[in-house]
N, C-alpha and C positions, 0 to 999 in steps of 0.2 A: 322705415328705418333702417340701415346694415346694419349686419351684426357686431356687435361691440364685444372687443379681446376680455378674457373669462380667464385664462388661463393655460399653459402651456404643458404639455406632457413630451415626453422624450424618453423615442423607440427606441431599440434596434428593431430592425430588418436581416431577416438567414435566413439563409436556402441549403441544404444539405448539399455542399460542391461549394459553396458559391461565399463569396467574401462579405460579410456581414458586411450592416453599413448605419451611423444610428446618427439622426437626428433628433434634432427641438423642434418640435410645432406648435400652433399662435391657437391655442381652440376658441372660436368664437361658439354665438350662442346658439350658431347653426349648424349644420351635419360638415364637418373635415374629413376632406377627402387628398388625401397625400399623393404620390406614385412616384417609386427609386427605381432602380435601373442597379439591379448587383451583377457586380462577376462575376465571371463561374472559373472559377478555381482550376483552369484544364489545361495545359500545353497542345492538344491538340490544335493543329494546324488550319484545318474547317471550322473549328471555330473563331479563330482567327480573323479564318479569309472571309468572312460572312458582317464581323467587327466592321472587317472595311469597308465592305459592300455597302452596309446601312452608312457609319463615318461620312464617305464619300455622296451619298442621296444628303445628305443633311444642311449643303454648302452647292449656292448656283458658281461664285466665282473661288477660283485658285486662295483666293484675303482666307476665303469665310470656309472652304473644307478645309484651310491650317489650321482655323480656328476652334472647330470640330476636332481635328483629331486630335491634339493642342490642350485638350480638354482633355478626349480621351484618355491622354497616354502622365497626365496631370493627377488624374483619380486612380489611376491603375498605382504610377513609380508611387503615388502615397498612399500605399491600399498595407496590405499583412497580406499579400499573396508572394506565395514562394518565388524564390530568383528565378525556377526553370521556369516558372509558366509567365512571369515579366521579361525575366525575352523570349517566348515565344513570342506573346504581346508586341513587343520591342522588332522585333526580327517582322513583322506584314506592315504592321502600323510605316519605321521608317522606309518601308521598297515603294507605298501611299503617299509618302508627304508632297507636294504638291511646288511648296519652293523649303527644295535642303537648306538653303544657309542659317531659315531661320529655325533647325533642330538643335530641342535640349540640347544637357552633354549627357545628362540621363539618359535619355533613348535611347544615344551614341554609341555609347558606352554597352547598353545593357542588346541591341540590339547586334555588337560585336561582337561577344563573350560568346562559346561555345557547351555543351554540355559535359562532355568531357573535364572542366574546367571546372564547373559549377558542383561536377560530383568530386573531384580533386580534393578542391578549396575546405567544398562543405564536411570532405570529413577531418579533412587540417583541425576544421574548428567546431567541429565538437569532440576533436582531442585536448586541443587545449583550455574550452570551456570544463571538461572532466580535470585537468593533471597539475595546472595550465603547461605549456612547452609555451617559450619561444616562436610570434609569427613570421622572424621574416621570412623564411625558407618559401610561402606560400604567395609572396608581397608581387611576385611579375606574372600571376597565372589569371587574375582576372583584377579591373579596374577596381576603386578602391570602393566604391560607391556602390559596385556588388558585394565585395568584400566585407564590404557597415552590414548591407542586407543580412547577408548572410551568417555571418556573426550575431548579429539581432537573436536571426529565428534559434541561435542554438541555443542564447543566453540565456533569453526565455524559457525557454521551454524544459531548457537545469533547473531556471529558480520558483517555474511551477510548478515542477517534479514534485522539484530538491524543497520547496519549501526555505531556500535557504539563499547568500546572494552569492555569485559567481566572482572565484578569487582577485583583489581587486589591480593583484597585477599581469592578469588575462587584458582589460583595458588600456595598462601601463604600455604593455610590450601594442596594443591592436595601436596605438597612438604613436610607438615610432615605426609601426611599418609602412600605415597607411594615410597619418596625416590627421591633422586635426578636424578639419570637416566633413571626412569619415567617421570618425571618432564619436563628434555631435551626430549625425542620421545615423551611428548602432546603438548609442544610449535612447535619441528620440525614437525607435520603431520599435525597441525593447519596450520601451514602456507603456508606447498603441499594442504591441499584440500581446503585453498584461493585460492591462487596461481590457483589452474586446478579450481574454476570458475571462473578466469577471460581474460582462456589463449583464443586465436582464437591461426585460423593458422596466422604468420607472416614473412612476405616475408626479412631476409638481404641479400645485397650484401655486396662481402667489391671488 
């Protein structure tokens, strides 16, 4: 008889210097084996070059390769990796896409941002989270999606470290500077970072 479902377990996979991943597994009466792939938090070009080569090998046609690349970027884009890491990944991935017309907007944005602008806006976000200050002077330096991730890192760090919420004025100024879509991404990414900081492997049997 086939193994029957006996419960579920939520597991967080993590390694030092890698972005963690939480998944819910279905347990059966037999042995449960589940493999995951973690993404390294690094700006090292050689790592992302190898990642591109592996991804290229996973498809035989341009469309298959495109799907593979977009799946990799989706996971990176929705992760809690630092923006400079996402930018390093994007620069390698976008150069290898076989079908440029289907490039996601977030991939394009990250591929074009430069390290100096990332550093400058990151410092501005840090200052604004702590004070807070008006963000309008930062608006032209990085795309809104990148600004949202930079802000989320600073907001989450502040709230986790201090145990207090960032002044609502920060979010008001951010919305005025970068718009509603970036503001939604800021809040969602902040929540994800905070959830990951609290997550532990927890079993749930039903």
